[in-house]
Every structure is written in structure tokens, then in C-alpha cells.
mmCIF file as Biopython writes it, N, C-alpha, C and O atoms, coordinates in Angstrom:
data_model
#
loop_
_atom_site.group_PDB
_atom_site.id
_atom_site.type_symbol
_atom_site.label_atom_id
_atom_site.label_alt_id
_atom_site.label_comp_id
_atom_site.label_asym_id
_atom_site.label_entity_id
_atom_site.label_seq_id
_atom_site.pdbx_PDB_ins_code
_atom_site.Cartn_x
_atom_site.Cartn_y
_atom_site.Cartn_z
_atom_site.occupancy
_atom_site.B_iso_or_equiv
_atom_site.auth_seq_id
_atom_site.auth_asym_id
_atom_site.pdbx_PDB_model_num
ATOM 1   N N  . MET A ? 1  ? 160.061 139.654 143.522 1.0 0.0 1  A 1 
ATOM 2   C CA . MET A ? 1  ? 159.994 140.707 142.543 1.0 0.0 1  A 1 
ATOM 3   C C  . MET A ? 1  ? 158.873 140.384 141.557 1.0 0.0 1  A 1 
ATOM 4   O O  . MET A ? 1  ? 158.747 139.250 141.095 1.0 0.0 1  A 1 
ATOM 5   N N  . ILE A ? 2  ? 158.073 141.378 141.248 1.0 0.0 2  A 1 
ATOM 6   C CA . ILE A ? 2  ? 156.978 141.259 140.285 1.0 0.0 2  A 1 
ATOM 7   C C  . ILE A ? 2  ? 157.353 142.064 139.050 1.0 0.0 2  A 1 
ATOM 8   O O  . ILE A ? 2  ? 157.923 143.150 139.160 1.0 0.0 2  A 1 
ATOM 9   N N  . GLN A ? 3  ? 157.037 141.538 137.887 1.0 0.0 3  A 1 
ATOM 10  C CA . GLN A ? 3  ? 157.312 142.259 136.648 1.0 0.0 3  A 1 
ATOM 11  C C  . GLN A ? 3  ? 155.995 142.805 136.101 1.0 0.0 3  A 1 
ATOM 12  O O  . GLN A ? 3  ? 155.033 142.060 135.911 1.0 0.0 3  A 1 
ATOM 13  N N  . VAL A ? 4  ? 155.964 144.112 135.851 1.0 0.0 4  A 1 
ATOM 14  C CA . VAL A ? 4  ? 154.782 144.766 135.285 1.0 0.0 4  A 1 
ATOM 15  C C  . VAL A ? 4  ? 155.189 145.381 133.956 1.0 0.0 4  A 1 
ATOM 16  O O  . VAL A ? 4  ? 156.032 146.276 133.907 1.0 0.0 4  A 1 
ATOM 17  N N  . ASN A ? 5  ? 154.585 144.895 132.883 1.0 0.0 5  A 1 
ATOM 18  C CA . ASN A ? 5  ? 154.893 145.364 131.526 1.0 0.0 5  A 1 
ATOM 19  C C  . ASN A ? 5  ? 156.396 145.409 131.272 1.0 0.0 5  A 1 
ATOM 20  O O  . ASN A ? 5  ? 156.912 146.371 130.703 1.0 0.0 5  A 1 
ATOM 21  N N  . GLY A ? 6  ? 157.091 144.356 131.700 1.0 0.0 6  A 1 
ATOM 22  C CA . GLY A ? 6  ? 158.505 144.218 131.431 1.0 0.0 6  A 1 
ATOM 23  C C  . GLY A ? 6  ? 159.435 144.919 132.406 1.0 0.0 6  A 1 
ATOM 24  O O  . GLY A ? 6  ? 160.654 144.804 132.283 1.0 0.0 6  A 1 
ATOM 25  N N  . GLU A ? 7  ? 158.885 145.640 133.370 1.0 0.0 7  A 1 
ATOM 26  C CA . GLU A ? 7  ? 159.700 146.347 134.361 1.0 0.0 7  A 1 
ATOM 27  C C  . GLU A ? 7  ? 159.585 145.658 135.716 1.0 0.0 7  A 1 
ATOM 28  O O  . GLU A ? 7  ? 158.485 145.331 136.160 1.0 0.0 7  A 1 
ATOM 29  N N  . ASN A ? 8  ? 160.716 145.439 136.367 1.0 0.0 8  A 1 
ATOM 30  C CA . ASN A ? 8  ? 160.732 144.740 137.653 1.0 0.0 8  A 1 
ATOM 31  C C  . ASN A ? 8  ? 160.458 145.689 138.813 1.0 0.0 8  A 1 
ATOM 32  O O  . ASN A ? 8  ? 160.937 146.823 138.840 1.0 0.0 8  A 1 
ATOM 33  N N  . PHE A ? 9  ? 159.665 145.190 139.784 1.0 0.0 9  A 1 
ATOM 34  C CA . PHE A ? 9  ? 159.317 145.978 140.964 1.0 0.0 9  A 1 
ATOM 35  C C  . PHE A ? 9  ? 159.469 145.119 142.213 1.0 0.0 9  A 1 
ATOM 36  O O  . PHE A ? 9  ? 158.939 144.010 142.276 1.0 0.0 9  A 1 
ATOM 37  N N  . ASP A ? 10 ? 160.188 145.627 143.201 1.0 0.0 10 A 1 
ATOM 38  C CA . ASP A ? 10 ? 160.270 144.995 144.506 1.0 0.0 10 A 1 
ATOM 39  C C  . ASP A ? 10 ? 159.148 145.545 145.374 1.0 0.0 10 A 1 
ATOM 40  O O  . ASP A ? 10 ? 158.700 146.674 145.168 1.0 0.0 10 A 1 
ATOM 41  N N  . GLY A ? 11 ? 158.696 144.767 146.330 1.0 0.0 11 A 1 
ATOM 42  C CA . GLY A ? 11 ? 157.688 145.236 147.268 1.0 0.0 11 A 1 
ATOM 43  C C  . GLY A ? 11 ? 156.255 144.980 146.846 1.0 0.0 11 A 1 
ATOM 44  O O  . GLY A ? 11 ? 155.329 145.329 147.578 1.0 0.0 11 A 1 
ATOM 45  N N  . PHE A ? 12 ? 156.049 144.381 145.685 1.0 0.0 12 A 1 
ATOM 46  C CA . PHE A ? 12 ? 154.686 144.084 145.231 1.0 0.0 12 A 1 
ATOM 47  C C  . PHE A ? 12 ? 154.259 142.663 145.599 1.0 0.0 12 A 1 
ATOM 48  O O  . PHE A ? 12 ? 153.085 142.319 145.461 1.0 0.0 12 A 1 
ATOM 49  N N  . ASP A ? 13 ? 155.201 141.827 146.068 1.0 0.0 13 A 1 
ATOM 50  C CA . ASP A ? 13 ? 154.852 140.460 146.458 1.0 0.0 13 A 1 
ATOM 51  C C  . ASP A ? 13 ? 153.779 140.504 147.539 1.0 0.0 13 A 1 
ATOM 52  O O  . ASP A ? 13 ? 153.896 141.269 148.497 1.0 0.0 13 A 1 
ATOM 53  N N  . GLY A ? 14 ? 152.748 139.700 147.396 1.0 0.0 14 A 1 
ATOM 54  C CA . GLY A ? 14 ? 151.683 139.634 148.391 1.0 0.0 14 A 1 
ATOM 55  C C  . GLY A ? 14 ? 150.562 140.631 148.164 1.0 0.0 14 A 1 
ATOM 56  O O  . GLY A ? 14 ? 149.518 140.544 148.810 1.0 0.0 14 A 1 
ATOM 57  N N  . LEU A ? 15 ? 150.764 141.589 147.245 1.0 0.0 15 A 1 
ATOM 58  C CA . LEU A ? 15 ? 149.699 142.539 146.929 1.0 0.0 15 A 1 
ATOM 59  C C  . LEU A ? 15 ? 148.729 141.909 145.947 1.0 0.0 15 A 1 
ATOM 60  O O  . LEU A ? 15 ? 149.059 140.929 145.279 1.0 0.0 15 A 1 
ATOM 61  N N  . THR A ? 16 ? 147.544 142.468 145.860 1.0 0.0 16 A 1 
ATOM 62  C CA . THR A ? 16 ? 146.580 142.016 144.860 1.0 0.0 16 A 1 
ATOM 63  C C  . THR A ? 16 ? 146.831 142.752 143.553 1.0 0.0 16 A 1 
ATOM 64  O O  . THR A ? 16 ? 147.533 143.763 143.518 1.0 0.0 16 A 1 
ATOM 65  N N  . VAL A ? 17 ? 146.250 142.233 142.484 1.0 0.0 17 A 1 
ATOM 66  C CA . VAL A ? 17 ? 146.344 142.900 141.187 1.0 0.0 17 A 1 
ATOM 67  C C  . VAL A ? 17 ? 145.799 144.324 141.312 1.0 0.0 17 A 1 
ATOM 68  O O  . VAL A ? 17 ? 146.399 145.262 140.788 1.0 0.0 17 A 1 
ATOM 69  N N  . ALA A ? 18 ? 144.668 144.492 142.003 1.0 0.0 18 A 1 
ATOM 70  C CA . ALA A ? 18 ? 144.065 145.821 142.165 1.0 0.0 18 A 1 
ATOM 71  C C  . ALA A ? 18 ? 145.022 146.777 142.869 1.0 0.0 18 A 1 
ATOM 72  O O  . ALA A ? 18 ? 145.122 147.942 142.484 1.0 0.0 18 A 1 
ATOM 73  N N  . GLU A ? 19 ? 145.721 146.306 143.887 1.0 0.0 19 A 1 
ATOM 74  C CA . GLU A ? 19 ? 146.659 147.161 144.626 1.0 0.0 19 A 1 
ATOM 75  C C  . GLU A ? 19 ? 147.846 147.568 143.758 1.0 0.0 19 A 1 
ATOM 76  O O  . GLU A ? 19 ? 148.309 148.706 143.832 1.0 0.0 19 A 1 
ATOM 77  N N  . VAL A ? 20 ? 148.333 146.654 142.947 1.0 0.0 20 A 1 
ATOM 78  C CA . VAL A ? 20 ? 149.449 146.971 142.050 1.0 0.0 20 A 1 
ATOM 79  C C  . VAL A ? 20 ? 149.011 147.979 140.997 1.0 0.0 20 A 1 
ATOM 80  O O  . VAL A ? 20 ? 149.747 148.917 140.689 1.0 0.0 20 A 1 
ATOM 81  N N  . LEU A ? 21 ? 147.820 147.790 140.445 1.0 0.0 21 A 1 
ATOM 82  C CA . LEU A ? 21 ? 147.318 148.737 139.447 1.0 0.0 21 A 1 
ATOM 83  C C  . LEU A ? 21 ? 147.200 150.137 140.038 1.0 0.0 21 A 1 
ATOM 84  O O  . LEU A ? 21 ? 147.564 151.121 139.393 1.0 0.0 21 A 1 
ATOM 85  N N  . LYS A ? 22 ? 146.693 150.225 141.259 1.0 0.0 22 A 1 
ATOM 86  C CA . LYS A ? 22 ? 146.561 151.520 141.928 1.0 0.0 22 A 1 
ATOM 87  C C  . LYS A ? 22 ? 147.938 152.140 142.190 1.0 0.0 22 A 1 
ATOM 88  O O  . LYS A ? 22 ? 148.136 153.335 141.971 1.0 0.0 22 A 1 
ATOM 89  N N  . ALA A ? 23 ? 148.885 151.325 142.657 1.0 0.0 23 A 1 
ATOM 90  C CA . ALA A ? 23 ? 150.234 151.821 142.936 1.0 0.0 23 A 1 
ATOM 91  C C  . ALA A ? 23 ? 150.925 152.326 141.677 1.0 0.0 23 A 1 
ATOM 92  O O  . ALA A ? 23 ? 151.771 153.218 141.741 1.0 0.0 23 A 1 
ATOM 93  N N  . GLN A ? 24 ? 150.562 151.751 140.526 1.0 0.0 24 A 1 
ATOM 94  C CA . GLN A ? 24 ? 151.161 152.153 139.260 1.0 0.0 24 A 1 
ATOM 95  C C  . GLN A ? 24 ? 150.324 153.201 138.519 1.0 0.0 24 A 1 
ATOM 96  O O  . GLN A ? 24 ? 150.633 153.559 137.383 1.0 0.0 24 A 1 
ATOM 97  N N  . ASN A ? 25 ? 149.267 153.686 139.170 1.0 0.0 25 A 1 
ATOM 98  C CA . ASN A ? 25 ? 148.403 154.745 138.632 1.0 0.0 25 A 1 
ATOM 99  C C  . ASN A ? 25 ? 147.704 154.364 137.324 1.0 0.0 25 A 1 
ATOM 100 O O  . ASN A ? 25 ? 147.524 155.203 136.442 1.0 0.0 25 A 1 
ATOM 101 N N  . TYR A ? 26 ? 147.315 153.100 137.209 1.0 0.0 26 A 1 
ATOM 102 C CA . TYR A ? 26 ? 146.525 152.693 136.059 1.0 0.0 26 A 1 
ATOM 103 C C  . TYR A ? 26 ? 145.076 153.092 136.294 1.0 0.0 26 A 1 
ATOM 104 O O  . TYR A ? 26 ? 144.614 153.096 137.435 1.0 0.0 26 A 1 
ATOM 105 N N  . PRO A ? 27 ? 144.351 153.428 135.224 1.0 0.0 27 A 1 
ATOM 106 C CA . PRO A ? 27 ? 142.939 153.788 135.387 1.0 0.0 27 A 1 
ATOM 107 C C  . PRO A ? 27 ? 142.104 152.570 135.768 1.0 0.0 27 A 1 
ATOM 108 O O  . PRO A ? 27 ? 142.524 151.430 135.567 1.0 0.0 27 A 1 
ATOM 109 N N  . ASP A ? 28 ? 140.922 152.822 136.318 1.0 0.0 28 A 1 
ATOM 110 C CA . ASP A ? 28 ? 140.026 151.735 136.719 1.0 0.0 28 A 1 
ATOM 111 C C  . ASP A ? 28 ? 139.323 151.089 135.525 1.0 0.0 28 A 1 
ATOM 112 O O  . ASP A ? 28 ? 138.855 149.954 135.615 1.0 0.0 28 A 1 
ATOM 113 N N  . LYS A ? 29 ? 139.252 151.802 134.427 1.0 0.0 29 A 1 
ATOM 114 C CA . LYS A ? 29 ? 138.510 151.319 133.266 1.0 0.0 29 A 1 
ATOM 115 C C  . LYS A ? 29 ? 139.398 151.311 132.030 1.0 0.0 29 A 1 
ATOM 116 O O  . LYS A ? 29 ? 140.465 151.924 132.001 1.0 0.0 29 A 1 
ATOM 117 N N  . MET A ? 30 ? 138.938 150.615 131.032 1.0 0.0 30 A 1 
ATOM 118 C CA . MET A ? 30 ? 139.582 150.571 129.728 1.0 0.0 30 A 1 
ATOM 119 C C  . MET A ? 30 ? 140.962 149.909 129.751 1.0 0.0 30 A 1 
ATOM 120 O O  . MET A ? 30 ? 141.841 150.274 128.971 1.0 0.0 30 A 1 
ATOM 121 N N  . ILE A ? 31 ? 141.151 148.930 130.653 1.0 0.0 31 A 1 
ATOM 122 C CA . ILE A ? 31 ? 142.381 148.155 130.659 1.0 0.0 31 A 1 
ATOM 123 C C  . ILE A ? 31 ? 142.042 146.676 130.816 1.0 0.0 31 A 1 
ATOM 124 O O  . ILE A ? 31 ? 140.979 146.312 131.319 1.0 0.0 31 A 1 
ATOM 125 N N  . ALA A ? 32 ? 142.968 145.841 130.375 1.0 0.0 32 A 1 
ATOM 126 C CA . ALA A ? 32 ? 142.888 144.399 130.582 1.0 0.0 32 A 1 
ATOM 127 C C  . ALA A ? 32 ? 144.182 143.979 131.266 1.0 0.0 32 A 1 
ATOM 128 O O  . ALA A ? 32 ? 145.234 144.574 131.034 1.0 0.0 32 A 1 
ATOM 129 N N  . VAL A ? 33 ? 144.102 142.954 132.109 1.0 0.0 33 A 1 
ATOM 130 C CA . VAL A ? 33 ? 145.263 142.497 132.862 1.0 0.0 33 A 1 
ATOM 131 C C  . VAL A ? 33 ? 145.483 141.003 132.618 1.0 0.0 33 A 1 
ATOM 132 O O  . VAL A ? 33 ? 144.562 140.189 132.683 1.0 0.0 33 A 1 
ATOM 133 N N  . GLU A ? 34 ? 146.738 140.686 132.338 1.0 0.0 34 A 1 
ATOM 134 C CA . GLU A ? 34 ? 147.154 139.299 132.165 1.0 0.0 34 A 1 
ATOM 135 C C  . GLU A ? 34 ? 148.212 138.990 133.223 1.0 0.0 34 A 1 
ATOM 136 O O  . GLU A ? 34 ? 149.132 139.781 133.432 1.0 0.0 34 A 1 
ATOM 137 N N  . CYS A ? 35 ? 148.084 137.859 133.879 1.0 0.0 35 A 1 
ATOM 138 C CA . CYS A ? 35 ? 149.064 137.435 134.876 1.0 0.0 35 A 1 
ATOM 139 C C  . CYS A ? 35 ? 149.598 136.068 134.475 1.0 0.0 35 A 1 
ATOM 140 O O  . CYS A ? 35 ? 148.854 135.088 134.415 1.0 0.0 35 A 1 
ATOM 141 N N  . ASN A ? 36 ? 150.884 136.018 134.204 1.0 0.0 36 A 1 
ATOM 142 C CA . ASN A ? 36 ? 151.540 134.766 133.809 1.0 0.0 36 A 1 
ATOM 143 C C  . ASN A ? 36 ? 150.841 134.092 132.634 1.0 0.0 36 A 1 
ATOM 144 O O  . ASN A ? 36 ? 150.713 132.868 132.598 1.0 0.0 36 A 1 
ATOM 145 N N  . GLY A ? 37 ? 150.392 134.896 131.676 1.0 0.0 37 A 1 
ATOM 146 C CA . GLY A ? 37 ? 149.785 134.371 130.460 1.0 0.0 37 A 1 
ATOM 147 C C  . GLY A ? 37 ? 148.290 134.147 130.512 1.0 0.0 37 A 1 
ATOM 148 O O  . GLY A ? 37 ? 147.702 133.743 129.508 1.0 0.0 37 A 1 
ATOM 149 N N  . ALA A ? 38 ? 147.649 134.396 131.653 1.0 0.0 38 A 1 
ATOM 150 C CA . ALA A ? 38 ? 146.203 134.186 131.785 1.0 0.0 38 A 1 
ATOM 151 C C  . ALA A ? 38 ? 145.509 135.524 132.057 1.0 0.0 38 A 1 
ATOM 152 O O  . ALA A ? 38 ? 145.956 136.308 132.894 1.0 0.0 38 A 1 
ATOM 153 N N  . ILE A ? 39 ? 144.415 135.772 131.340 1.0 0.0 39 A 1 
ATOM 154 C CA . ILE A ? 39 ? 143.627 136.985 131.565 1.0 0.0 39 A 1 
ATOM 155 C C  . ILE A ? 39 ? 142.977 136.903 132.942 1.0 0.0 39 A 1 
ATOM 156 O O  . ILE A ? 39 ? 142.400 135.878 133.304 1.0 0.0 39 A 1 
ATOM 157 N N  . ILE A ? 40 ? 143.074 137.991 133.707 1.0 0.0 40 A 1 
ATOM 158 C CA . ILE A ? 40 ? 142.440 138.067 135.020 1.0 0.0 40 A 1 
ATOM 159 C C  . ILE A ? 40 ? 141.169 138.905 134.871 1.0 0.0 40 A 1 
ATOM 160 O O  . ILE A ? 40 ? 141.257 140.092 134.557 1.0 0.0 40 A 1 
ATOM 161 N N  . PRO A ? 41 ? 139.992 138.317 135.087 1.0 0.0 41 A 1 
ATOM 162 C CA . PRO A ? 41 ? 138.754 139.096 134.983 1.0 0.0 41 A 1 
ATOM 163 C C  . PRO A ? 41 ? 138.749 140.242 135.999 1.0 0.0 41 A 1 
ATOM 164 O O  . PRO A ? 41 ? 139.249 140.101 137.115 1.0 0.0 41 A 1 
ATOM 165 N N  . ARG A ? 42 ? 138.184 141.359 135.599 1.0 0.0 42 A 1 
ATOM 166 C CA . ARG A ? 42 ? 138.136 142.553 136.451 1.0 0.0 42 A 1 
ATOM 167 C C  . ARG A ? 42 ? 137.583 142.235 137.842 1.0 0.0 42 A 1 
ATOM 168 O O  . ARG A ? 42 ? 138.075 142.779 138.830 1.0 0.0 42 A 1 
ATOM 169 N N  . GLY A ? 43 ? 136.608 141.397 137.939 1.0 0.0 43 A 1 
ATOM 170 C CA . GLY A ? 43 ? 136.004 141.042 139.222 1.0 0.0 43 A 1 
ATOM 171 C C  . GLY A ? 43 ? 136.940 140.271 140.153 1.0 0.0 43 A 1 
ATOM 172 O O  . GLY A ? 43 ? 136.652 140.136 141.342 1.0 0.0 43 A 1 
ATOM 173 N N  . LYS A ? 44 ? 138.034 139.775 139.635 1.0 0.0 44 A 1 
ATOM 174 C CA . LYS A ? 44 ? 138.999 139.008 140.429 1.0 0.0 44 A 1 
ATOM 175 C C  . LYS A ? 44 ? 140.236 139.824 140.819 1.0 0.0 44 A 1 
ATOM 176 O O  . LYS A ? 44 ? 141.082 139.331 141.566 1.0 0.0 44 A 1 
ATOM 177 N N  . TRP A ? 45 ? 140.356 141.046 140.333 1.0 0.0 45 A 1 
ATOM 178 C CA . TRP A ? 45 ? 141.553 141.866 140.591 1.0 0.0 45 A 1 
ATOM 179 C C  . TRP A ? 45 ? 141.804 142.050 142.083 1.0 0.0 45 A 1 
ATOM 180 O O  . TRP A ? 45 ? 142.956 142.025 142.515 1.0 0.0 45 A 1 
ATOM 181 N N  . ALA A ? 46 ? 140.763 142.234 142.871 1.0 0.0 46 A 1 
ATOM 182 C CA . ALA A ? 46 ? 140.923 142.463 144.312 1.0 0.0 46 A 1 
ATOM 183 C C  . ALA A ? 46 ? 141.203 141.159 145.068 1.0 0.0 46 A 1 
ATOM 184 O O  . ALA A ? 46 ? 141.578 141.194 146.240 1.0 0.0 46 A 1 
ATOM 185 N N  . GLU A ? 47 ? 141.025 140.020 144.413 1.0 0.0 47 A 1 
ATOM 186 C CA . GLU A ? 47 ? 141.235 138.714 145.050 1.0 0.0 47 A 1 
ATOM 187 C C  . GLU A ? 47 ? 142.547 138.057 144.635 1.0 0.0 47 A 1 
ATOM 188 O O  . GLU A ? 47 ? 143.121 137.270 145.389 1.0 0.0 47 A 1 
ATOM 189 N N  . GLN A ? 48 ? 143.015 138.382 143.439 1.0 0.0 48 A 1 
ATOM 190 C CA . GLN A ? 48 ? 144.206 137.731 142.883 1.0 0.0 48 A 1 
ATOM 191 C C  . GLN A ? 48 ? 145.465 138.292 143.538 1.0 0.0 48 A 1 
ATOM 192 O O  . GLN A ? 48 ? 145.858 139.427 143.270 1.0 0.0 48 A 1 
ATOM 193 N N  . THR A ? 49 ? 146.095 137.490 144.397 1.0 0.0 49 A 1 
ATOM 194 C CA . THR A ? 49 ? 147.316 137.895 145.084 1.0 0.0 49 A 1 
ATOM 195 C C  . THR A ? 49 ? 148.524 137.504 144.245 1.0 0.0 49 A 1 
ATOM 196 O O  . THR A ? 49 ? 148.567 136.422 143.659 1.0 0.0 49 A 1 
ATOM 197 N N  . LEU A ? 50 ? 149.498 138.394 144.196 1.0 0.0 50 A 1 
ATOM 198 C CA . LEU A ? 50 ? 150.692 138.171 143.393 1.0 0.0 50 A 1 
ATOM 199 C C  . LEU A ? 50 ? 151.827 137.607 144.243 1.0 0.0 50 A 1 
ATOM 200 O O  . LEU A ? 50 ? 151.949 137.913 145.429 1.0 0.0 50 A 1 
ATOM 201 N N  . ALA A ? 51 ? 152.644 136.784 143.616 1.0 0.0 51 A 1 
ATOM 202 C CA . ALA A ? 51 ? 153.773 136.153 144.303 1.0 0.0 51 A 1 
ATOM 203 C C  . ALA A ? 51 ? 155.063 136.477 143.560 1.0 0.0 51 A 1 
ATOM 204 O O  . ALA A ? 51 ? 155.046 136.890 142.401 1.0 0.0 51 A 1 
ATOM 205 N N  . ASP A ? 52 ? 156.170 136.283 144.246 1.0 0.0 52 A 1 
ATOM 206 C CA . ASP A ? 52 ? 157.483 136.526 143.662 1.0 0.0 52 A 1 
ATOM 207 C C  . ASP A ? 52 ? 157.612 135.791 142.328 1.0 0.0 52 A 1 
ATOM 208 O O  . ASP A ? 52 ? 157.325 134.597 142.237 1.0 0.0 52 A 1 
ATOM 209 N N  . GLY A ? 53 ? 158.038 136.504 141.312 1.0 0.0 53 A 1 
ATOM 210 C CA . GLY A ? 53 ? 158.232 135.914 139.992 1.0 0.0 53 A 1 
ATOM 211 C C  . GLY A ? 53 ? 157.062 136.066 139.047 1.0 0.0 53 A 1 
ATOM 212 O O  . GLY A ? 53 ? 157.181 135.727 137.870 1.0 0.0 53 A 1 
ATOM 213 N N  . ASP A ? 54 ? 155.918 136.573 139.530 1.0 0.0 54 A 1 
ATOM 214 C CA . ASP A ? 54 ? 154.764 136.764 138.644 1.0 0.0 54 A 1 
ATOM 215 C C  . ASP A ? 54 ? 155.053 137.856 137.619 1.0 0.0 54 A 1 
ATOM 216 O O  . ASP A ? 54 ? 155.781 138.814 137.881 1.0 0.0 54 A 1 
ATOM 217 N N  . HIS A ? 55 ? 154.457 137.675 136.447 1.0 0.0 55 A 1 
ATOM 218 C CA . HIS A ? 55 ? 154.586 138.639 135.357 1.0 0.0 55 A 1 
ATOM 219 C C  . HIS A ? 55 ? 153.199 139.180 135.021 1.0 0.0 55 A 1 
ATOM 220 O O  . HIS A ? 55 ? 152.289 138.416 134.699 1.0 0.0 55 A 1 
ATOM 221 N N  . ILE A ? 56 ? 153.045 140.489 135.098 1.0 0.0 56 A 1 
ATOM 222 C CA . ILE A ? 56 ? 151.774 141.144 134.809 1.0 0.0 56 A 1 
ATOM 223 C C  . ILE A ? 56 ? 151.919 141.950 133.516 1.0 0.0 56 A 1 
ATOM 224 O O  . ILE A ? 56 ? 152.916 142.646 133.323 1.0 0.0 56 A 1 
ATOM 225 N N  . GLU A ? 57 ? 150.943 141.854 132.652 1.0 0.0 57 A 1 
ATOM 226 C CA . GLU A ? 57 ? 150.875 142.697 131.457 1.0 0.0 57 A 1 
ATOM 227 C C  . GLU A ? 57 ? 149.568 143.472 131.546 1.0 0.0 57 A 1 
ATOM 228 O O  . GLU A ? 57 ? 148.502 142.884 131.732 1.0 0.0 57 A 1 
ATOM 229 N N  . VAL A ? 58 ? 149.651 144.782 131.413 1.0 0.0 58 A 1 
ATOM 230 C CA . VAL A ? 58 ? 148.478 145.647 131.447 1.0 0.0 58 A 1 
ATOM 231 C C  . VAL A ? 58 ? 148.346 146.290 130.070 1.0 0.0 58 A 1 
ATOM 232 O O  . VAL A ? 58 ? 149.280 146.914 129.568 1.0 0.0 58 A 1 
ATOM 233 N N  . VAL A ? 59 ? 147.171 146.127 129.470 1.0 0.0 59 A 1 
ATOM 234 C CA . VAL A ? 59 ? 146.911 146.667 128.140 1.0 0.0 59 A 1 
ATOM 235 C C  . VAL A ? 59 ? 145.800 147.695 128.255 1.0 0.0 59 A 1 
ATOM 236 O O  . VAL A ? 59 ? 144.746 147.429 128.834 1.0 0.0 59 A 1 
ATOM 237 N N  . ARG A ? 60 ? 146.049 148.870 127.698 1.0 0.0 60 A 1 
ATOM 238 C CA . ARG A ? 60 ? 145.033 149.933 127.688 1.0 0.0 60 A 1 
ATOM 239 C C  . ARG A ? 60 ? 144.316 149.908 126.349 1.0 0.0 60 A 1 
ATOM 240 O O  . ARG A ? 60 ? 144.935 149.765 125.295 1.0 0.0 60 A 1 
ATOM 241 N N  . PHE A ? 61 ? 142.992 150.051 126.414 1.0 0.0 61 A 1 
ATOM 242 C CA . PHE A ? 61 ? 142.195 150.135 125.198 1.0 0.0 61 A 1 
ATOM 243 C C  . PHE A ? 61 ? 142.214 151.567 124.702 1.0 0.0 61 A 1 
ATOM 244 O O  . PHE A ? 61 ? 142.054 152.509 125.478 1.0 0.0 61 A 1 
ATOM 245 N N  . VAL A ? 62 ? 142.411 151.721 123.409 1.0 0.0 62 A 1 
ATOM 246 C CA . VAL A ? 62 ? 142.474 153.056 122.811 1.0 0.0 62 A 1 
ATOM 247 C C  . VAL A ? 62 ? 141.436 153.115 121.711 1.0 0.0 62 A 1 
ATOM 248 O O  . VAL A ? 62 ? 141.372 152.237 120.850 1.0 0.0 62 A 1 
ATOM 249 N N  . GLY A ? 63 ? 140.622 154.162 121.747 1.0 0.0 63 A 1 
ATOM 250 C CA . GLY A ? 63 ? 139.620 154.355 120.711 1.0 0.0 63 A 1 
ATOM 251 C C  . GLY A ? 63 ? 140.152 155.249 119.608 1.0 0.0 63 A 1 
ATOM 252 O O  . GLY A ? 63 ? 141.190 155.896 119.753 1.0 0.0 63 A 1 
ATOM 253 N N  . GLY A ? 64 ? 139.450 155.272 118.544 1.0 0.0 64 A 1 
ATOM 254 C CA . GLY A ? 64 ? 139.853 156.150 117.439 1.0 0.0 64 A 1 
ATOM 255 C C  . GLY A ? 64 ? 139.731 155.427 116.112 1.0 0.0 64 A 1 
ATOM 256 O O  . GLY A ? 64 ? 139.299 154.276 116.039 1.0 0.0 64 A 1 
ATOM 257 N N  . GLY A ? 65 ? 140.110 156.112 115.105 1.0 0.0 65 A 1 
ATOM 258 C CA . GLY A ? 65 ? 139.980 155.476 113.807 1.0 0.0 65 A 1 
ATOM 259 C C  . GLY A ? 65 ? 140.770 156.139 112.742 1.0 0.0 65 A 1 
ATOM 260 O O  . GLY A ? 65 ? 140.749 155.699 111.593 1.0 0.0 65 A 1 
#
């Protein structure tokens, strides 16, 4: 089971960060991803494979003032 922003998901084990983001309908831009407390650079999203128990946090950048 993988946790994304505090919500548990079955079936994401073995997927890459990029695949999970796509499955969760996150945009390609204006987000940052942390896996188990470490920032994952955008260039590594397609390489970083997730395992059972991983925790992902996705943060969206918001503009305005």
C-alpha cells in the first residue's frame, strides 16, 4: 500500500512516481513531490519506483497575492 497525501492506495506498489501522479490526475507542472521525506527531482519521477509502505506528498504551487 502506498500513501499519497495521507490517503492509502492499493495497487500502486511497483509503479513509478510519474505513473502514480498520472493515475491521480496531478498536473505535469507546478508541483513538487516528496517520497519518504526526500524531495524527488522532476527528472527522476519516471525512474523512482515505489514500494509497499512508501509515503508520497504532492504539493501544488499556487500563485497570487
